BAFI-3210 file (N, C-alpha, C; in Angstrom, 3 decimals, decimal comma, padded with zeros to 6 digits):
// residues 279
n [1|2|3|4|5|6|7|8|9|10|11|12|13|14|15|16|17|18|19|20|21|22|23|24|25|26|27|28|29|30|31|32|33|34|35|36|37|38|39|40|41|42|43|44|45|46|47|48|49|50|51|52|53|54|55|56|57|58|59|60|61|62|63|64|65|66|67|68|69|70|71|72|73|74|75|76|77|78|79|80|81|82|83|84|85|86|87|88|89|90|91|92|93|94|95|96|97|98|99|100|101|102|103|104|105|106|107|108|109|110|111|112|113|114|115|116|117|118|119|120|121|122|123|124|125|126|127|128|129|130|131|132|133|134|135|136|137|138|139|140|141|142|143|144|145|146|147|148|149|150|151|152|153|154|155|156|157|158|159|160|161|162|163|164|165|166|167|168|169|170|171|172|173|174|175|176|177|178|179|180|181|182|183|184|185|186|187|188|189|190|191|192|193|194|195|196|197|198|199|200|201|202|203|204|205|206|207|208|209|210|211|212|213|214|215|216|217|218|219|220|221|222|223|224|225|226|227|228|229|230|231|232|233|234|235|236|237|238|239|240|241|242|243|244|245|246|247|248|249|250|251|252|253|254|255|256|257|258|259|260|261|262|263|264|265|266|267|268|269|270|271|272|273|274|275|276|277|278|279]
n.u [099,978|098,118|097,469|094,868|093,403|093,063|091,485|089,519|088,696|088,148|085,501|083,851|083,663|082,226|080,013|078,828|078,584|076,692|074,766|073,567|073,099|071,930|070,234|068,513|067,583|069,461|071,986|071,034|071,566|074,150|074,831|073,789|070,817|071,268|073,484|073,622|073,705|076,514|077,416|076,525|077,761|080,295|080,470|079,865|082,171|084,251|083,307|083,686|086,598|087,520|086,576|088,025|090,632|090,809|090,331|092,413|094,293|094,090|094,444|097,032|097,961|097,502|099,561|101,854|105,063|105,983|108,229|111,298|113,193|115,842|118,583|120,279|121,233|122,077|123,588|126,014|129,100|129,489|131,863|133,252|132,548|133,629|133,999|131,504|130,015|131,562|130,843|127,907|128,269|129,100|126,564|124,601|125,527|125,549|122,846|122,086|123,065|121,398|118,671|118,444|116,838|117,205|117,013|118,792|117,962|115,332|111,990|109,320|106,426|104,304|102,313|099,242|099,352|098,492|097,092|095,949|093,790|091,800|090,896|088,420|086,268|084,980|083,927|082,511|080,318|078,951|077,555|075,919|075,321|073,411|073,928|073,090|070,400|071,079|070,505|069,050|071,587|073,561|072,065|072,279|074,974|075,766|076,513|074,336|071,873|072,438|069,768|068,664|068,920|065,940|063,968|061,662|058,396|056,416|052,669|050,686|049,104|045,422|045,282|044,233|044,905|048,337|050,741|054,204|057,690|060,685|062,566|061,353|059,456|061,144|062,463|060,162|059,337|061,467|061,966|059,767|057,952|055,574|054,313|052,911|052,603|051,487|048,828|048,100|047,447|049,663|051,629|054,018|056,855|059,160|062,169|062,377|064,202|065,774|065,876|068,708|068,644|066,405|064,618|061,914|061,556|062,766|061,520|063,029|065,292|068,024|069,939|071,655|074,348|076,217|077,131|076,721|079,189|078,882|076,826|074,187|071,618|068,378|066,216|062,997|061,735|059,710|056,293|054,017|053,338|053,998|057,279|058,446|060,152|063,244|064,696|062,119|059,940|057,854|054,552|053,769|051,135|050,154|050,453|052,265|054,767|054,453|057,281|059,575|059,760|057,519|058,637|061,137|064,473|064,736|062,374|061,551|061,913|059,478|057,045|053,447|051,922|049,459|048,719|050,041|051,330|052,749|054,961|056,253|059,853|060,566|061,771|063,934|065,287|067,014|066,351|064,792|061,433|058,338|055,394|054,020|051,450|048,264|047,785]
n.v [099,518|096,514|094,154|093,250|094,870|096,989|095,884|095,661|097,971|099,225|097,730|098,546|101,437|101,038|099,591|101,565|103,864|102,752|102,259|104,919|105,684|104,279|102,277|104,160|107,722|109,001|110,300|112,423|114,392|115,284|115,440|116,913|115,413|114,497|113,506|110,812|108,573|108,483|108,381|105,708|103,913|104,283|103,392|100,723|099,926|100,027|098,327|096,247|096,392|096,006|093,529|091,986|092,217|091,121|088,140|087,748|088,221|086,120|084,069|084,175|083,862|081,106|080,357|081,052|079,759|077,925|079,913|078,775|079,410|079,046|080,581|080,534|078,329|076,320|077,480|077,666|076,286|073,399|073,069|075,510|077,085|078,946|081,080|081,135|082,194|084,526|086,230|086,200|087,456|089,721|090,624|091,156|093,471|095,126|095,246|096,132|099,006|099,911|100,138|098,301|095,674|093,506|092,729|093,923|096,311|096,784|097,909|096,695|095,750|094,531|095,207|097,202|100,745|102,770|105,166|104,824|103,579|105,319|105,818|104,253|105,299|107,419|105,600|103,761|105,441|106,181|103,838|103,467|106,191|108,514|111,695|114,952|116,775|119,912|123,011|125,606|126,989|126,290|127,988|130,413|131,277|130,972|131,718|134,219|133,249|134,389|135,724|135,293|137,773|138,733|139,808|139,488|138,149|135,200|134,926|134,568|131,967|131,949|130,534|130,172|130,242|130,732|128,867|129,150|129,586|130,536|131,489|132,431|134,155|136,268|137,128|138,284|140,318|141,974|142,232|142,419|144,183|144,509|143,888|141,652|140,255|141,714|142,064|139,437|136,343|134,151|130,957|129,283|127,033|126,423|126,243|127,350|130,168|132,100|135,585|137,459|140,375|142,567|140,570|138,131|136,200|134,143|132,835|129,750|128,345|126,029|125,569|123,506|123,831|121,804|120,195|119,456|121,281|123,633|125,089|127,197|129,965|130,836|133,351|134,849|137,256|136,972|138,152|139,132|136,338|134,396|133,367|130,228|127,209|126,835|125,669|124,056|122,973|124,609|125,669|128,296|130,822|134,192|137,531|139,810|141,950|145,353|147,161|149,147|149,751|147,951|145,467|146,661|147,088|148,297|146,830|144,929|141,570|139,960|138,809|139,061|136,988|135,136|132,496|129,766|126,368|123,722|121,306|118,140|117,727|117,907|114,956|115,453|118,099|120,174|122,034|124,454|124,460|124,038|123,959|120,764|119,697|121,145|123,680]
n.w [116,090|116,517|114,073|114,214|115,880|114,207|112,346|113,884|114,303|111,989|111,182|113,189|112,987|110,259|110,738|112,088|110,653|108,916|110,745|111,188|108,827|107,213|108,690|110,174|110,791|111,671|110,799|109,684|111,629|111,087|108,369|105,029|103,477|101,179|101,012|102,206|100,383|100,003|102,397|103,058|101,504|102,064|104,883|104,270|102,704|104,465|106,561|104,706|104,341|107,004|107,695|105,991|106,480|109,058|107,986|106,417|108,420|110,277|108,540|108,171|110,902|111,115|109,219|110,022|111,332|114,521|116,736|118,154|119,379|118,753|117,246|114,344|114,503|112,887|110,762|111,712|112,311|114,867|115,673|116,295|118,876|120,383|118,848|118,208|120,657|120,956|119,000|119,740|122,172|121,274|119,674|121,514|122,952|120,831|120,338|122,858|122,844|120,811|121,971|123,851|123,310|122,645|120,184|117,776|118,089|117,506|118,008|119,896|118,400|118,728|120,840|121,372|121,674|124,322|123,737|121,283|121,857|122,208|119,637|119,175|120,437|118,878|117,107|118,355|119,190|117,305|117,263|119,980|120,849|120,319|119,194|120,815|118,845|117,152|118,371|120,024|121,562|119,815|117,718|118,336|118,389|115,812|112,240|110,306|108,104|105,497|103,335|100,032|097,048|095,453|092,748|091,995|093,117|093,227|093,047|096,171|097,401|098,271|100,641|104,057|107,474|105,769|104,863|105,305|104,456|106,782|105,574|103,353|104,339|104,851|102,978|101,536|103,349|103,471|100,937|099,119|096,770|096,418|098,756|099,406|101,558|103,763|106,101|105,743|107,292|109,039|108,729|110,380|111,441|113,755|116,108|119,626|120,267|122,985|123,063|123,142|124,172|125,554|126,315|125,412|122,542|119,807|116,674|115,408|112,706|112,168|109,475|107,286|104,807|104,132|105,943|109,780|110,676|109,109|109,375|109,400|110,634|110,875|111,907|113,101|114,761|117,488|118,745|121,339|122,486|125,096|126,138|125,472|126,729|125,868|122,805|122,249|119,958|118,201|116,383|114,991|114,270|113,142|112,194|110,192|112,179|112,567|111,715|110,544|106,737|105,035|102,600|102,050|103,082|105,526|106,873|109,581|110,093|111,653|114,153|114,731|117,234|117,014|118,067|119,534|118,961|120,816|119,003|117,351|116,693|113,602|111,059|109,601|110,666|110,009|107,736|106,106|105,873|104,745|107,131|108,047|108,758|109,950|112,260]
ca.u [098,516|098,153|096,475|093,413|092,829|092,958|090,445|088,356|088,422|087,538|084,452|083,378|083,222|081,709|079,113|078,324|078,096|075,737|073,589|073,204|072,688|071,002|068,774|068,158|067,687|070,324|072,829|070,814|072,118|075,390|074,905|072,529|070,330|072,034|074,997|073,182|074,282|077,924|077,625|076,284|078,654|081,504|080,090|079,608|083,661|084,835|082,991|084,475|088,170|087,660|086,548|088,762|091,869|090,601|090,551|093,985|095,455|093,663|095,177|098,471|098,306|097,445|100,600|103,092|105,760|106,353|109,679|111,818|113,813|117,124|119,126|121,246|122,274|122,250|124,276|127,401|129,583|129,596|133,463|133,440|131,787|134,492|133,485|129,869|130,001|132,139|129,514|126,954|128,295|129,016|125,314|123,932|126,375|124,982|121,507|121,764|123,603|120,026|117,307|118,533|115,843|118,160|116,945|119,285|117,195|113,794|111,017|108,067|105,128|102,891|100,874|098,820|099,717|097,232|096,329|095,137|092,137|090,564|090,154|087,180|085,397|084,280|083,318|081,330|079,443|078,111|076,555|075,625|075,155|073,214|074,194|071,583|070,253|071,731|069,247|069,229|072,808|074,100|071,638|072,393|075,984|075,974|076,082|072,619|072,026|071,574|068,709|068,970|068,089|064,757|063,510|060,149|057,792|054,813|051,527|050,840|047,819|044,664|045,241|044,436|046,530|049,135|052,068|055,139|059,005|060,936|063,691|060,493|058,894|062,349|062,523|058,938|059,315|062,505|062,002|058,770|057,653|054,210|053,650|052,006|051,827|050,883|047,768|048,075|047,408|050,864|051,952|055,566|057,387|060,319|061,924|062,389|065,507|065,735|066,204|069,423|068,084|064,765|063,508|061,249|062,311|062,982|061,262|064,670|065,604|069,208|069,934|073,112|074,954|076,549|077,092|076,946|080,009|079,007|075,579|073,526|070,703|067,242|065,103|061,687|061,561|058,007|055,668|052,537|053,407|054,814|058,613|058,212|061,274|064,629|065,085|060,630|059,459|056,181|053,836|052,793|050,101|050,365|050,641|053,828|054,655|055,100|058,263|060,121|059,044|057,528|059,362|062,732|065,568|064,706|061,329|062,203|061,209|059,067|055,838|052,899|051,533|047,987|048,359|051,213|051,310|054,023|054,709|057,369|060,572|060,637|062,686|065,030|065,216|068,268|066,207|063,629|060,385|057,023|055,060|053,410|050,225|047,384|047,898]
ca.v [099,011|095,265|094,258|092,629|095,894|097,792|095,459|095,801|099,722|099,669|096,994|099,205|102,513|100,897|099,549|103,079|104,533|101,774|102,398|105,921|106,137|103,040|101,900|105,092|109,028|109,973|111,044|113,785|115,481|115,216|116,437|117,187|114,276|114,138|112,852|109,586|107,323|108,476|107,666|104,280|103,435|104,677|102,285|099,469|099,768|100,039|097,348|094,768|096,019|095,255|091,963|091,318|092,698|090,025|087,507|087,677|088,213|084,916|083,012|084,560|083,122|079,777|079,486|081,569|078,852|078,675|080,349|077,890|080,054|078,991|081,616|080,243|077,259|075,269|078,277|077,928|074,893|073,342|073,397|076,817|077,451|080,159|082,217|081,651|082,935|085,819|086,781|086,346|088,881|091,343|090,878|091,977|094,800|096,101|095,248|097,394|100,216|100,379|100,006|096,874|094,762|092,263|092,118|094,506|097,769|097,312|097,696|095,386|096,527|093,564|095,645|098,116|101,995|102,980|106,208|104,131|102,590|106,450|106,061|103,373|106,218|107,786|104,641|103,289|106,572|106,065|102,851|103,424|107,169|109,655|112,940|115,557|117,657|120,967|123,669|127,150|126,987|126,678|129,116|131,468|131,383|130,606|132,814|134,091|133,107|135,887|135,510|135,783|138,873|138,470|140,746|139,023|137,045|134,654|135,640|133,836|131,531|132,311|130,134|131,054|130,769|130,973|128,082|129,870|129,223|131,488|132,445|133,041|135,260|137,261|137,637|139,030|141,461|143,010|142,731|142,374|145,875|144,494|143,906|140,370|139,696|142,827|141,851|138,203|135,282|133,436|129,911|128,984|126,316|126,081|126,071|128,716|130,583|133,196|137,045|138,195|141,707|143,160|139,806|137,595|134,742|133,996|131,228|129,686|127,245|126,014|125,040|122,799|123,865|120,599|119,453|120,613|122,353|124,888|125,587|128,634|129,853|131,924|133,371|135,827|137,731|136,992|139,045|138,611|135,331|134,215|132,395|128,958|126,632|126,993|124,399|123,831|122,944|125,259|126,194|129,786|131,467|135,457|138,400|140,522|142,916|146,300|147,300|149,492|150,049|147,035|145,712|147,334|146,459|148,634|146,098|143,767|140,131|139,663|138,552|139,181|135,905|134,903|131,148|128,811|125,003|122,531|120,024|117,189|118,007|117,191|114,256|116,568|119,463|121,187|122,542|125,532|123,610|124,343|123,241|119,383|119,922|122,274|124,054]
ca.w [116,391|115,733|112,832|114,670|116,417|112,951|111,669|114,626|114,450|110,313|111,210|113,859|112,012|109,058|111,183|112,857|109,592|108,309|111,579|111,275|107,663|106,564|109,507|110,999|110,137|112,643|109,698|109,468|112,196|110,824|107,124|104,665|103,059|099,649|101,213|102,448|099,401|100,326|103,707|103,094|100,621|102,775|105,775|103,533|102,260|105,697|106,941|103,822|104,449|108,202|107,702|104,926|107,143|109,975|107,620|106,081|109,555|110,989|107,707|108,771|112,041|110,923|108,534|110,519|112,035|115,718|116,839|118,605|120,548|118,358|116,249|113,374|115,108|111,868|110,104|112,268|113,072|115,904|116,159|116,403|119,843|121,092|118,009|118,278|121,969|121,044|118,232|120,678|123,122|120,454|119,116|122,586|122,948|119,576|120,541|123,818|122,118|120,097|122,451|124,587|123,309|122,258|118,400|116,935|118,031|116,548|119,066|119,707|117,876|119,152|121,603|121,096|122,258|124,979|123,138|120,133|122,094|122,173|118,339|119,329|121,399|117,615|116,497|119,630|119,692|116,342|117,744|121,068|121,414|119,537|119,909|120,236|117,903|117,127|118,918|120,348|122,071|118,322|116,833|118,902|118,073|114,372|111,268|110,091|107,060|104,505|102,373|098,514|096,864|094,664|092,251|091,385|093,712|092,806|093,975|097,078|097,414|099,062|101,983|105,296|107,539|104,605|105,524|104,555|105,455|107,576|104,297|102,283|105,022|105,718|101,773|101,212|104,267|103,029|099,132|097,753|097,041|096,122|100,132|099,399|103,047|104,561|106,829|105,593|108,631|108,256|109,720|110,318|112,574|114,107|117,749|120,171|120,834|123,571|122,401|124,163|124,469|125,633|126,524|124,605|121,817|118,183|115,784|114,431|111,997|111,800|107,780|106,947|103,699|103,587|107,345|110,788|110,730|108,232|110,039|109,904|111,377|110,441|112,894|113,190|115,946|118,015|119,498|121,823|122,731|126,194|126,038|125,818|126,821|124,386|121,914|122,290|118,533|118,092|115,108|115,160|113,304|113,129|111,168|110,553|113,027|111,662|112,250|109,302|105,887|104,521|101,305|102,146|104,109|106,792|107,612|110,413|110,035|112,781|113,966|116,002|117,310|117,475|118,423|119,379|119,472|120,659|118,070|117,531|115,653|112,420|110,912|109,146|111,322|109,283|106,288|106,186|104,994|105,105|108,131|107,666|109,447|109,893|113,481]
c.u [098,259|096,974|095,134|092,847|092,738|091,494|089,007|087,615|087,424|085,876|083,579|082,858|082,346|080,218|078,213|077,974|076,697|074,574|073,006|072,509|071,611|070,057|068,378|068,361|068,695|071,521|072,332|071,146|073,727|075,623|073,861|071,857|070,697|073,119|074,793|073,990|075,887|078,481|077,316|076,997|080,116|081,610|080,417|081,284|084,312|084,543|083,623|085,868|088,416|087,317|087,356|090,539|092,055|090,894|091,526|094,860|095,208|094,356|096,719|099,185|098,556|098,773|102,093|104,026|105,910|107,864|109,993|113,018|115,642|117,182|120,355|121,858|122,546|123,160|125,517|128,114|129,945|130,793|133,830|132,717|132,547|133,754|132,240|129,584|130,406|130,927|128,451|126,769|128,268|127,540|124,435|124,773|125,745|123,564|121,140|122,107|121,964|118,831|117,408|117,487|116,030|117,708|117,499|118,505|115,943|113,061|109,997|106,914|104,096|101,908|100,397|098,941|098,337|096,480|095,701|093,996|091,509|090,002|088,897|086,347|084,247|083,536|081,991|079,748|078,309|076,940|075,701|075,009|074,802|072,753|072,911|071,671|070,733|070,417|069,732|070,695|073,342|073,542|072,125|074,179|076,766|075,875|074,620|072,882|071,203|070,919|069,022|067,813|067,385|063,962|061,980|059,758|056,709|053,777|051,404|049,236|046,877|044,216|045,654|044,426|047,293|050,455|053,025|056,736|059,538|061,974|062,353|059,742|059,864|062,134|061,298|059,099|060,307|062,416|061,080|058,336|056,012|053,457|052,510|051,697|051,382|049,181|047,464|048,254|048,548|051,336|053,072|055,554|058,474|061,008|062,472|063,825|065,344|066,247|067,131|069,107|066,855|064,004|062,531|062,045|062,320|062,603|062,702|064,568|066,874|069,191|071,833|073,101|075,404|076,740|077,022|077,920|079,907|077,368|075,107|072,286|069,654|066,527|064,172|061,493|059,753|057,796|054,361|052,479|054,375|056,106|058,499|060,284|062,261|064,319|063,085|060,475|058,028|055,833|053,126|052,172|050,211|050,429|051,971|053,596|055,288|056,054|059,397|059,202|058,840|057,881|060,655|063,506|065,279|063,218|062,511|061,369|060,521|057,629|054,979|051,826|049,980|047,483|049,755|050,517|052,525|053,871|056,426|058,434|060,715|061,807|064,200|065,047|066,347|067,912|065,097|062,611|059,256|056,383|053,924|051,948|049,368|047,572|046,630]
c.v [097,404|095,375|093,909|093,798|096,776|097,139|095,834|097,036|099,766|098,973|098,115|100,523|102,148|100,594|100,733|103,661|103,841|102,346|103,595|106,358|105,066|102,457|102,989|106,122|109,497|110,812|112,271|115,093|115,708|116,115|116,291|115,652|113,668|113,280|111,537|108,282|107,243|107,698|106,098|103,522|103,118|103,483|100,991|098,990|099,422|098,735|095,774|094,946|095,554|093,676|091,161|091,358|091,370|088,670|087,156|087,525|086,574|084,074|083,333|083,895|081,730|079,263|080,154|080,063|079,213|079,197|079,588|078,201|080,031|080,102|081,089|079,395|076,521|076,200|078,284|076,405|074,790|073,337|074,523|077,723|078,830|081,147|082,605|082,510|084,587|086,685|086,934|087,776|090,132|091,875|091,444|093,043|095,329|096,607|096,066|098,388|100,909|100,079|098,999|095,919|093,305|091,747|093,248|095,971|097,824|096,785|096,855|096,057|095,402|093,699|096,847|099,546|102,406|104,150|105,829|103,595|103,788|106,557|105,114|104,385|106,501|106,875|104,186|104,126|106,526|104,935|102,933|104,899|108,210|110,865|113,962|116,551|119,260|122,169|125,554|127,786|127,365|127,734|130,394|132,174|131,367|131,840|132,816|133,869|134,260|135,233|135,889|136,734|138,273|139,480|140,729|137,965|136,465|135,180|134,136|132,992|131,910|131,788|130,744|130,037|130,156|130,107|128,622|129,451|130,513|132,146|133,103|134,445|136,524|137,919|138,804|140,328|142,457|143,350|142,914|143,630|145,720|144,345|142,775|139,738|140,586|142,043|140,517|137,135|134,174|132,287|129,497|127,780|126,570|125,925|126,987|129,023|131,975|134,289|137,209|139,561|142,072|141,959|138,723|136,422|134,604|132,453|131,190|128,179|127,123|125,396|124,481|123,309|122,580|119,860|120,456|121,607|123,724|125,239|127,133|128,689|131,240|132,143|134,496|135,989|137,425|137,903|138,872|137,514|134,892|133,211|131,129|128,598|126,598|125,674|123,634|124,100|123,804|125,675|127,178|130,196|132,868|136,484|139,538|141,771|144,158|146,967|147,910|149,637|148,688|146,556|146,098|146,659|146,961|147,648|145,132|142,553|139,701|139,361|138,603|138,114|135,880|133,718|130,562|127,367|124,374|121,397|119,383|117,645|117,215|116,239|114,953|117,838|120,540|121,577|123,467|124,855|124,301|123,317|122,264|119,263|120,960|122,206|124,172]
c.w [115,668|115,150|113,211|115,253|115,405|112,679|112,216|114,386|112,799|110,803|112,199|113,371|110,953|109,197|111,815|111,934|108,745|109,384|111,436|109,788|106,785|107,388|110,326|110,354|111,063|111,610|109,555|110,330|112,172|109,432|106,518|103,931|102,119|099,790|101,829|101,651|100,085|101,581|103,563|102,491|101,335|104,089|105,023|103,167|103,305|106,492|105,872|104,036|105,860|108,033|106,682|105,596|108,073|109,203|107,040|107,396|110,373|109,978|108,412|109,817|111,852|110,146|109,222|111,606|113,502|115,950|118,255|119,647|119,920|117,424|115,526|114,051|113,935|110,930|110,731|112,586|114,089|116,735|116,332|117,705|120,590|120,173|118,052|119,492|121,866|119,939|118,942|121,402|122,142|119,776|120,296|123,192|121,896|120,170|121,922|123,724|121,148|120,492|123,802|124,637|122,923|120,722|117,580|116,994|117,623|118,342|118,772|119,768|118,164|120,228|121,032|121,855|122,776|124,396|122,339|120,562|121,774|120,768|118,169|120,111|119,751|117,341|117,117|119,454|118,509|116,715|118,879|121,586|120,239|120,167|119,658|119,489|118,433|117,760|119,225|120,785|120,501|117,408|116,940|118,703|116,341|113,480|110,683|108,890|105,935|103,269|100,591|098,004|095,395|094,335|092,093|092,236|093,226|093,374|094,897|096,946|098,599|100,228|103,067|106,691|106,286|105,285|104,592|105,314|105,995|106,606|103,319|102,972|105,260|103,964|101,133|102,019|103,896|101,552|098,418|098,022|096,845|097,699|100,340|100,901|104,185|104,882|106,369|107,080|107,811|109,345|109,196|111,240|112,711|115,704|117,940|120,538|121,458|122,869|123,577|124,619|124,427|125,600|125,222|123,667|120,411|117,766|114,939|113,755|111,953|110,219|107,640|105,039|103,424|105,141|108,229|111,033|110,109|108,649|109,986|110,242|110,862|111,418|112,794|114,279|116,498|119,102|120,019|122,001|123,715|125,620|126,152|125,919|125,671|124,057|121,869|120,625|118,622|116,529|115,590|114,138|114,061|111,928|111,130|111,001|112,354|112,224|110,788|107,995|104,960|102,904|100,900|103,286|105,391|107,708|108,498|110,301|111,490|112,817|115,144|115,974|117,662|118,188|118,046|119,591|119,320|119,469|118,195|116,364|114,673|112,109|110,356|109,534|110,651|108,146|106,894|105,363|105,608|106,136|107,188|107,775|110,018|111,557|114,086]
res [m|r|h|r|v|q|a|l|l|l|v|l|c|g|l|g|l|l|h|v|s|l|f|s|d|l|y|l|r|y|v|k|a|g|l|r|p|a|l|i|a|s|g|a|l|l|l|v|l|g|l|l|a|a|a|l|d|g|r|a|d|v|h|e|p|a|y|d|g|s|e|g|d|h|d|h|d|h|d|h|d|h|d|h|d|h|d|g|d|h|d|r|v|v|g|h|g|h|g|g|d|g|h|g|g|h|h|d|h|s|t|t|p|r|i|a|w|l|l|f|l|p|a|l|s|l|l|l|y|a|p|p|a|l|g|a|y|t|a|s|r|a|n|e|k|a|v|k|q|q|s|r|f|d|q|l|p|a|t|s|p|l|p|i|t|l|t|d|f|t|q|r|v|q|q|d|r|g|r|s|i|e|g|r|s|l|w|m|t|g|f|v|t|p|a|r|q|g|g|g|w|y|l|t|r|i|i|f|n|c|c|a|a|d|s|q|s|i|r|i|r|v|y|g|a|p|a|l|p|h|d|t|w|v|s|v|t|g|t|w|h|p|q|g|t|l|g|t|k|s|a|v|p|a|l|d|v|s|a|t|q|r|i|s|p|p|v|n|a|y|t|d|t|l|p|l|t|p|s]
***
């Protein structure tokens, strides 16, 4: 690949990384928020390297002597024309035996292989195309996030409805022997994932451990509310749906919903956070 094309690719990649990490929040569709400084630094480094490579290549073009088509005319005596012609014939034979390009078998690297231009597609996508956010399709195929074992739970505030994350709700349903959520009006947010069996739907969150490649999902089965289109972000209010023994592994993380409201997707959609506004 020519140096100018390499430099252009570095510049585009650098600009793409800076676009998604420094000038927008699109990077949150790829990685966790904590990796933003690394993305900014990487984008800046690629941009500087690309500009430096372009500048050096431009200087090389300015100082490169023009080729006049003569080969070794000043290295041979003009009185030995026959010997020179013989040597030229020998060179052509050797050149033909090593690729037929007339330069001792060396291939011409001045043009860019067509396949190399495909490298520009990822770089341009960072600048021109924002990928859709992960949603129900990914959640239905991602690994279920295993909640941590917890032996002691803090006392819940008296707020009603109580804002709670899907993770905290699942932990308290299956591990809290004090049954602190029993009869409590709870408030959670997430997006809609259709249930594969028995109809209905799940309130879902996708969580990044590091990046999109290792995403996991956590979901709560919803009862008492009609299914909305998949990937719709909603705020739900309800109480625990009695199924199994509360505070043990037999209890099912499920909710009898009394109210639902459509909401806008949060900026950082790949975390399990508390609701930000009252329903």
